[in-house]
TORPA-4810 file (N, C-alpha, C, O; in nm, 3 decimals):
<nodes>
NODE_1_-3.982_6.268_7.497_-4.118_6.225_7.468_-4.189_6.332_7.386_-4.177_6.451_7.412_M
NODE_2_-4.261_6.287_7.289_-4.334_6.383_7.206_-4.472_6.409_7.266_-4.527_6.328_7.341_S
NODE_3_-4.525_6.523_7.230_-4.655_6.559_7.287_-4.767_6.468_7.239_-4.873_6.462_7.302_H
NODE_4_-4.746_6.397_7.130_-4.848_6.303_7.082_-4.874_6.193_7.184_-4.985_6.139_7.192_E
NODE_5_-4.773_6.161_7.262_-4.786_6.056_7.364_-4.869_6.104_7.485_-4.909_6.024_7.569_Q
NODE_6_-4.893_6.233_7.492_-4.959_6.291_7.609_-5.091_6.359_7.576_-5.131_6.453_7.644_H
NODE_7_-5.159_6.313_7.472_-5.283_6.379_7.429_-5.390_6.381_7.539_-5.457_6.483_7.558_Q
NODE_8_-5.405_6.272_7.610_-5.507_6.268_7.717_-5.472_6.366_7.828_-5.559_6.438_7.877_E
NODE_9_-5.345_6.368_7.868_-5.302_6.463_7.972_-5.322_6.607_7.924_-5.368_6.691_8.001_L
NODE_10_-5.289_6.636_7.801_-5.309_6.771_7.748_-5.456_6.812_7.757_-5.487_6.926_7.792_L
NODE_11_-5.544_6.721_7.726_-5.688_6.748_7.734_-5.730_6.775_7.879_-5.804_6.869_7.906_K
NODE_12_-5.682_6.693_7.971_-5.716_6.709_8.113_-5.659_6.839_8.169_-5.726_6.908_8.245_I
NODE_13_-5.536_6.872_8.132_-5.475_6.998_8.176_-5.557_7.117_8.127_-5.581_7.211_8.202_L
NODE_14_-5.600_7.111_8.002_-5.678_7.221_7.946_-5.814_7.233_8.016_-5.860_7.343_8.045_H
NODE_15_-5.877_7.120_8.043_-6.006_7.121_8.114_-5.990_7.180_8.254_-6.075_7.256_8.299_E
NODE_16_-5.882_7.144_8.322_-5.858_7.195_8.457_-5.832_7.346_8.453_-5.887_7.421_8.533_C
NODE_17_-5.749_7.389_8.360_-5.720_7.531_8.346_-5.850_7.609_8.322_-5.871_7.715_8.381_M
NODE_18_-5.934_7.557_8.235_-6.060_7.623_8.203_-6.152_7.627_8.325_-6.214_7.730_8.353_T
NODE_19_-6.162_7.517_8.398_-6.246_7.512_8.518_-6.196_7.610_8.624_-6.275_7.678_8.689_A
NODE_20_-6.065_7.617_8.641_-6.008_7.710_8.739_-6.031_7.855_8.699_-6.062_7.939_8.783_C
NODE_21_-6.016_7.885_8.571_-6.042_8.021_8.525_-6.188_8.059_8.545_-6.219_8.171_8.584_N
NODE_22_-6.278_7.965_8.518_-6.421_7.992_8.539_-6.449_8.012_8.688_-6.521_8.105_8.726_H
NODE_23_-6.393_7.926_8.772_-6.414_7.937_8.917_-6.359_8.070_8.969_-6.424_8.138_9.048_C
NODE_24_-6.241_8.104_8.923_-6.177_8.231_8.961_-6.271_8.348_8.933_-6.296_8.432_9.020_Y
NODE_25_-6.323_8.353_8.810_-6.411_8.461_8.770_-6.541_8.460_8.851_-6.588_8.566_8.894_D
NODE_26_-6.597_8.342_8.871_-6.723_8.332_8.946_-6.703_8.368_9.093_-6.789_8.432_9.154_A
NODE_27_-6.590_8.328_9.151_-6.561_8.361_9.292_-6.551_8.512_9.312_-6.592_8.564_9.416_C
NODE_28_-6.496_8.581_9.213_-6.485_8.727_9.224_-6.622_8.794_9.229_-6.633_8.909_9.274_L
NODE_29_-6.725_8.724_9.184_-6.860_8.780_9.182_-6.944_8.736_9.302_-7.059_8.777_9.316_K
NODE_30_-6.886_8.651_9.389_-6.960_8.604_9.506_-6.978_8.719_9.607_-6.899_8.813_9.610_E
NODE_31_-7.084_8.708_9.688_-7.118_8.813_9.784_-7.008_8.832_9.888_-6.968_8.945_9.917_E
NODE_32_-6.959_8.722_9.945_-6.856_8.730_10.049_-6.720_8.696_9.986_-6.670_8.585_10.000_D
NODE_33_-6.664_8.793_9.919_-6.540_8.770_9.844_-6.422_8.740_9.938_-6.330_8.668_9.899_I
NODE_34_-6.424_8.794_10.059_-6.315_8.767_10.153_-6.309_8.618_10.187_-6.201_8.561_10.203_K
NODE_35_-6.426_8.555_10.198_-6.432_8.413_10.227_-6.375_8.332_10.110_-6.329_8.219_10.129_M
NODE_36_-6.379_8.389_9.991_-6.335_8.319_9.870_-6.188_8.348_9.835_-6.139_8.298_9.733_M
NODE_37_-6.119_8.426_9.915_-5.984_8.473_9.881_-5.888_8.358_9.852_-5.816_8.362_9.752_A
NODE_38_-5.884_8.257_9.937_-5.791_8.146_9.916_-5.830_8.066_9.792_-5.743_8.017_9.719_E
NODE_39_-5.957_8.051_9.769_-6.005_7.981_9.650_-5.962_8.056_9.524_-5.914_7.996_9.428_C
NODE_40_-5.978_8.186_9.525_-5.939_8.269_9.412_-5.789_8.257_9.387_-5.745_8.240_9.273_I
NODE_41_-5.711_8.265_9.493_-5.565_8.257_9.480_-5.522_8.123_9.421_-5.440_8.118_9.329_R
NODE_42_-5.579_8.015_9.474_-5.542_7.883_9.425_-5.595_7.855_9.285_-5.531_7.783_9.208_L
NODE_43_-5.710_7.911_9.251_-5.760_7.900_9.113_-5.657_7.957_9.016_-5.630_7.898_8.912_D
NODE_44_-5.600_8.073_9.050_-5.500_8.136_8.963_-5.374_8.049_8.953_-5.323_8.025_8.844_R
NODE_45_-5.326_8.004_9.069_-5.206_7.920_9.071_-5.225_7.795_8.985_-5.139_7.758_8.906_E
NODE_46_-5.340_7.732_9.002_-5.368_7.607_8.933_-5.384_7.630_8.783_-5.328_7.555_8.703_C
NODE_47_-5.460_7.731_8.744_-5.478_7.760_8.602_-5.343_7.790_8.537_-5.316_7.747_8.425_A
NODE_48_-5.259_7.865_8.608_-5.129_7.901_8.552_-5.039_7.779_8.534_-4.977_7.765_8.428_D
NODE_49_-5.031_7.690_8.634_-4.942_7.574_8.620_-4.996_7.476_8.516_-4.918_7.415_8.443_I
NODE_50_-5.127_7.461_8.509_-5.184_7.371_8.408_-5.155_7.425_8.268_-5.118_7.350_8.178_C
NODE_51_-5.173_7.555_8.250_-5.145_7.616_8.121_-4.997_7.607_8.086_-4.962_7.583_7.971_G
NODE_52_-4.912_7.625_8.185_-4.768_7.616_8.160_-4.728_7.474_8.122_-4.653_7.454_8.026_Y
NODE_53_-4.777_7.376_8.197_-4.743_7.238_8.167_-4.795_7.197_8.030_-4.726_7.127_7.955_L
NODE_54_-4.914_7.241_7.997_-4.970_7.213_7.864_-4.876_7.267_7.755_-4.845_7.197_7.658_E
NODE_55_-4.833_7.390_7.770_-4.743_7.450_7.672_-4.608_7.378_7.671_-4.552_7.352_7.564_Q
NODE_56_-4.555_7.348_7.787_-4.423_7.284_7.797_-4.424_7.147_7.728_-4.328_7.110_7.661_A
NODE_57_-4.533_7.072_7.746_-4.544_6.941_7.682_-4.544_6.956_7.531_-4.478_6.880_7.460_I
NODE_58_-4.619_7.053_7.481_-4.627_7.070_7.335_-4.495_7.119_7.277_-4.470_7.103_7.158_T
NODE_59_-4.410_7.180_7.361_-4.276_7.222_7.317_-4.175_7.109_7.325_-4.063_7.121_7.275_R
NODE_60_-4.214_6.999_7.389_-4.122_6.887_7.403_-4.025_6.902_7.518_-3.911_6.855_7.510_G
NODE_61_-4.067_6.967_7.626_-3.979_6.986_7.740_-3.926_6.852_7.793_-3.998_6.752_7.793_T
NODE_62_-3.801_6.849_7.838_-3.748_6.728_7.900_-3.787_6.719_8.048_-3.750_6.624_8.116_P
NODE_63_-3.861_6.817_8.098_-3.895_6.824_8.240_-4.041_6.789_8.269_-4.097_6.835_8.369_F
NODE_64_-4.103_6.710_8.184_-4.244_6.676_8.202_-4.269_6.615_8.340_-4.361_6.658_8.411_I
NODE_65_-4.191_6.518_8.379_-4.214_6.450_8.508_-4.201_6.546_8.625_-4.283_6.544_8.716_A
NODE_66_-4.099_6.630_8.622_-4.077_6.725_8.733_-4.190_6.827_8.741_-4.240_6.857_8.849_E
NODE_67_-4.230_6.879_8.625_-4.339_6.976_8.623_-4.472_6.911_8.662_-4.556_6.975_8.726_L
NODE_68_-4.489_6.785_8.625_-4.613_6.714_8.660_-4.626_6.698_8.811_-4.737_6.703_8.863_A
NODE_69_-4.515_6.679_8.881_-4.518_6.670_9.028_-4.570_6.801_9.087_-4.658_6.800_9.173_V
NODE_70_-4.515_6.912_9.040_-4.557_7.044_9.088_-4.704_7.069_9.054_-4.781_7.117_9.137_V
NODE_71_-4.742_7.035_8.933_-4.880_7.055_8.889_-4.977_6.973_8.975_-5.081_7.023_9.016_C
NODE_72_-4.942_6.849_9.001_-5.029_6.763_9.084_-5.046_6.822_9.223_-5.156_6.820_9.278_A
NODE_73_-4.938_6.873_9.280_-4.944_6.932_9.415_-5.037_7.052_9.418_-5.118_7.066_9.510_T
NODE_74_-5.024_7.139_9.319_-5.108_7.261_9.314_-5.253_7.225_9.284_-5.344_7.281_9.344_I
NODE_75_-5.275_7.132_9.192_-5.412_7.089_9.160_-5.480_7.030_9.284_-5.597_7.059_9.310_C
NODE_76_-5.407_6.950_9.358_-5.462_6.888_9.480_-5.500_6.997_9.582_-5.608_6.991_9.641_E
NODE_77_-5.413_7.095_9.601_-5.442_7.204_9.695_-5.564_7.284_9.650_-5.649_7.318_9.732_A
NODE_78_-5.572_7.313_9.521_-5.686_7.388_9.469_-5.815_7.307_9.485_-5.918_7.361_9.527_C
NODE_79_-5.809_7.180_9.452_-5.926_7.094_9.467_-5.976_7.088_9.610_-6.096_7.094_9.635_G
NODE_80_-5.883_7.076_9.704_-5.922_7.070_9.846_-5.987_7.200_9.891_-6.083_7.198_9.968_K
NODE_81_-5.936_7.312_9.844_-5.996_7.441_9.881_-6.133_7.456_9.816_-6.229_7.497_9.881_E
NODE_82_-6.143_7.424_9.688_-6.269_7.441_9.617_-6.380_7.352_9.674_-6.495_7.394_9.681_C
NODE_83_-6.344_7.231_9.716_-6.449_7.141_9.765_-6.507_7.189_9.899_-6.611_7.139_9.941_E
NODE_84_-6.444_7.284_9.965_-6.497_7.341_10.089_-6.618_7.431_10.064_-6.699_7.455_10.154_K
NODE_85_-6.630_7.481_9.940_-6.735_7.576_9.907_-6.847_7.506_9.830_-6.820_7.421_9.744_H
NODE_86_-6.969_7.540_9.860_-7.084_7.471_9.802_-7.127_7.526_9.666_-7.220_7.473_9.605_Q
NODE_87_-7.061_7.629_9.619_-7.096_7.685_9.488_-7.071_7.579_9.380_-6.974_7.504_9.386_H
NODE_88_-7.160_7.574_9.280_-7.144_7.477_9.171_-7.009_7.493_9.101_-6.943_7.394_9.069_D
NODE_89_-6.968_7.617_9.078_-6.841_7.639_9.008_-6.724_7.585_9.089_-6.627_7.535_9.031_H
NODE_90_-6.730_7.594_9.220_-6.623_7.541_9.305_-6.623_7.388_9.304_-6.517_7.326_9.299_C
NODE_91_-6.740_7.329_9.308_-6.749_7.182_9.306_-6.699_7.126_9.173_-6.628_7.025_9.171_Q
NODE_92_-6.736_7.190_9.063_-6.687_7.146_8.931_-6.536_7.164_8.919_-6.467_7.081_8.861_R
NODE_93_-6.487_7.273_8.973_-6.344_7.299_8.970_-6.269_7.193_9.052_-6.166_7.143_9.009_C
NODE_94_-6.320_7.160_9.170_-6.257_7.058_9.253_-6.246_6.926_9.178_-6.142_6.861_9.182_A
NODE_95_-6.353_6.886_9.111_-6.351_6.762_9.033_-6.242_6.765_8.926_-6.167_6.670_8.910_E
NODE_96_-6.235_6.877_8.853_-6.135_6.891_8.746_-5.994_6.888_8.805_-5.903_6.829_8.747_A
NODE_97_-5.975_6.952_8.919_-5.843_6.957_8.983_-5.799_6.818_9.029_-5.684_6.780_9.007_C
NODE_98_-5.888_6.743_9.091_-5.851_6.610_9.138_-5.822_6.516_9.020_-5.730_6.434_9.028_F
NODE_99_-5.898_6.529_8.913_-5.874_6.448_8.793_-5.737_6.483_8.734_-5.663_6.393_8.693_K
NODE_100_-5.704_6.609_8.730_-5.577_6.654_8.675_-5.461_6.610_8.764_-5.357_6.565_8.714_C
NODE_101_-5.477_6.621_8.894_-5.372_6.578_8.987_-5.341_6.430_8.966_-5.225_6.390_8.964_A
NODE_102_-5.445_6.351_8.952_-5.428_6.206_8.929_-5.355_6.178_8.798_-5.265_6.094_8.793_E
NODE_103_-5.393_6.248_8.692_-5.330_6.230_8.562_-5.182_6.272_8.567_-5.097_6.208_8.506_A
NODE_104_-5.154_6.379_8.637_-5.015_6.425_8.648_-4.930_6.326_8.728_-4.814_6.303_8.694_C
NODE_105_-4.987_6.269_8.832_-4.912_6.173_8.914_-4.875_6.048_8.833_-4.773_5.985_8.858_R
NODE_106_-4.959_6.013_8.736_-4.931_5.895_8.654_-4.806_5.911_8.569_-4.740_5.812_8.537_K
NODE_107_-4.772_6.034_8.532_-4.653_6.053_8.450_-4.535_6.108_8.529_-4.424_6.117_8.477_I
NODE_108_-4.560_6.144_8.654_-4.453_6.203_8.738_-4.348_6.099_8.774_-4.251_6.131_8.843_A
</nodes>
């Protein structure tokens, strides 16, 4: 499959990666950083897998479906953690993660 067939997914992956990176940075600046530790960790995991899948798709990887399963799992975990926190950046990140998980499941 060529990456042209996955333009919408590429856009969603990039949006999720960006939201996770923003959340990661904002969480590091929160007053109670220990409370944000799991959110920070999952933000990194999620941004990394979204960025990797985005790159892999543009390279024409034959493993899109397999990687999409992993990406959906990590996005879902990150979204669930982020939605626990009332910070705007966490809520926006959770939305992006759930949207990305859904998009990845469609091609998995």
